[in-house]
C-alpha positions, 0 to 999 in steps of 0.5 A: 427561817421564821419571819417575825409578825409585822403589822400591815398598818403600823400607823393605825396601831400607834394612833389607837394606842395614843387615843386609848392612852389619852382617854384612860388618862382623862378618865383617871383624872376625873375619878381622882378629882371627884374625891374630896376630903370633907369635914363638919363646918366646925372644923377650922382646918381648911388644908391638911398635908397627906401625912396629917390626913393619914394620921386622922384616918389611922386614928392617931390624931384625936383632936383638931388644932382647936381641941375639937375631938375628931370623929372619922367616918368611912365607907365599908372596906369592900366599897370601891370608892373607899379603896380608890380614896385610900389609894389616890388621896391618902396614897396607901393601900386600904388593907393598911388602914384596916390593919391599924384599925383592927390592931386598935380594936383587938388591943383595946388601945384606940378607937376605930372609925365609924362605918357608913353604908353609902355617900348619903349617910356619910354626908348626913353623919358628918354634917351632924357631928362636930369635928367629923371628917370623911370623904365623898364624891363631889356630886354628893357634897352639900352646904352641910359639910366643907371640903378640906384640901389635901396637899 
């Protein structure tokens, strides 16, 4: 008869598991908190729902509540920050965004977001474009843009 493998020190395994779980949750929380939805200071909306944020990034909502045209800026598709923002803040996979944008582009029925290379360019372009929206890491945000809360 074969004996099942047993651990000599089960309390060590439990302690190690709890520590790893704690640190992974801490790191995950910091990543999620560092991502902010940002806009040009001319945007009067200070809070948007997840559905409104999705509509903005799907390019369905073309103007803010005060009729200011929306200009969306995003990082390139292969950017880890873009993928994380899409999943964690918009709660959808980035390929869904790309699918909608490609449909708009190839059918000539809509607009697509403007792509920027890095966070510095993102902040610069949003701060100089009235009605602009995008996302950035908290570390890059300055007084040229405002943070919009997603609820």
